[in-house]
C-alpha positions as CSV (number, residue, x, y, z in Angstrom):
1,M,57.8,124.8,107.6
2,E,54.4,125.7,106.3
3,N,56.0,128.7,104.5
4,F,58.5,126.5,102.8
5,L,55.8,124.1,101.6
6,N,53.6,126.9,100.4
7,K,56.6,128.4,98.5
8,L,57.3,125.0,97.0
9,Y,53.7,124.5,95.9
10,S,53.6,128.0,94.3
11,L,56.9,127.4,92.5
12,D,55.7,124.0,91.3
13,R,52.7,125.6,89.5
14,L,55.1,128.1,87.7
15,D,58.2,126.0,87.1
16,K,58.4,122.3,88.1
17,D,62.2,122.1,87.5
18,R,62.9,125.0,89.9
19,A,60.5,123.5,92.4
20,L,62.4,120.2,92.3
21,D,65.7,122.0,92.6
22,L,64.5,123.8,95.7
23,L,63.1,120.6,97.1
24,F,66.2,118.6,96.6
25,E,68.6,121.4,97.8
26,T,66.6,122.0,101.0
27,M,65.9,118.4,101.9
28,D,69.5,117.4,101.1
29,E,70.8,120.1,103.4
30,F,68.6,119.0,106.2
31,M,69.5,115.4,105.9
32,W,73.2,116.0,105.6
33,D,72.9,118.0,108.8
34,G,71.1,115.1,110.5
35,R,67.9,117.1,110.9
36,F,65.6,114.2,110.2
37,D,63.1,115.6,112.7
38,V,62.6,118.6,110.3
39,V,62.4,116.4,107.3
40,D,59.8,114.2,108.9
41,K,57.7,117.3,109.9
42,L,57.9,118.4,106.2
43,L,56.7,114.9,105.1
44,Q,53.8,115.1,107.6
45,G,52.8,118.5,106.2
46,F,53.3,117.7,102.6
47,D,49.9,118.0,100.8
48,I,49.8,116.0,97.5
49,N,46.6,117.9,96.6
50,K,48.5,121.1,96.4
51,C,51.3,120.0,94.0
52,S,52.1,118.0,90.9
53,L,52.7,114.3,91.0
54,T,56.2,115.1,89.8
55,L,57.0,117.0,93.0
56,A,55.4,114.4,95.2
57,V,57.5,111.7,93.6
58,G,60.5,114.0,94.0
59,M,59.8,114.2,97.7
60,L,59.8,110.4,97.9
61,S,63.0,110.2,95.8
62,I,65.0,112.6,97.9
63,T,64.0,111.0,101.2
64,L,64.5,107.4,100.1
65,A,68.0,106.9,101.5
66,A,66.8,108.2,104.9
67,K,63.5,106.3,105.0
68,D,64.4,104.4,108.2
69,E,64.8,107.8,110.0
70,L,61.5,109.2,108.7
71,P,58.4,107.6,110.2
72,S,56.0,109.8,108.2
73,R,57.4,108.8,104.9
74,A,55.4,105.5,104.6
75,A,52.1,107.4,104.8
76,L,53.2,109.8,102.1
77,W,54.2,106.9,99.9
78,D,50.7,105.5,100.3
79,A,49.1,108.8,99.5
80,V,51.3,109.4,96.4
81,Y,50.7,105.9,95.1
82,L,46.9,106.3,95.4
83,A,47.1,109.7,93.6
84,A,49.3,108.2,90.9
85,K,46.9,105.2,90.5
86,K,44.0,107.6,90.1
87,K,45.7,109.8,87.6
88,K,47.8,107.2,85.7
89,G,46.2,103.8,86.3
90,R,47.4,101.0,88.5
91,R,50.0,99.6,86.1
92,R,51.7,103.0,85.4
93,A,51.5,104.0,89.1
94,T,53.2,100.8,90.1
95,E,56.0,101.4,87.5
96,M,56.4,105.0,88.7
97,M,56.6,104.1,92.4
98,K,58.8,101.0,92.0
99,G,61.9,101.3,94.1
100,L,60.6,104.3,96.1
101,K,59.0,102.4,99.0
């Protein structure tokens, strides 16, 4: 899992669109297979200090439908909101995060 996240962070620095594609394809596959345990471990290990805000919001977006199966998602939401608030201001962060909780 750490290898996947490191690959994701590296790709995010080079090409955000490709990083988002990889994130969505991988997470979608795990969730369709019912591997919520794996998804939750990835959420636990996701480091918002190593990626763009775009990728972090993408992680919240792709996991929204399964949020009840992912206990670690709420802590990630909080961390992403704080990072967004710091970078974009409270009003913009609130707009960005609306509907992702």
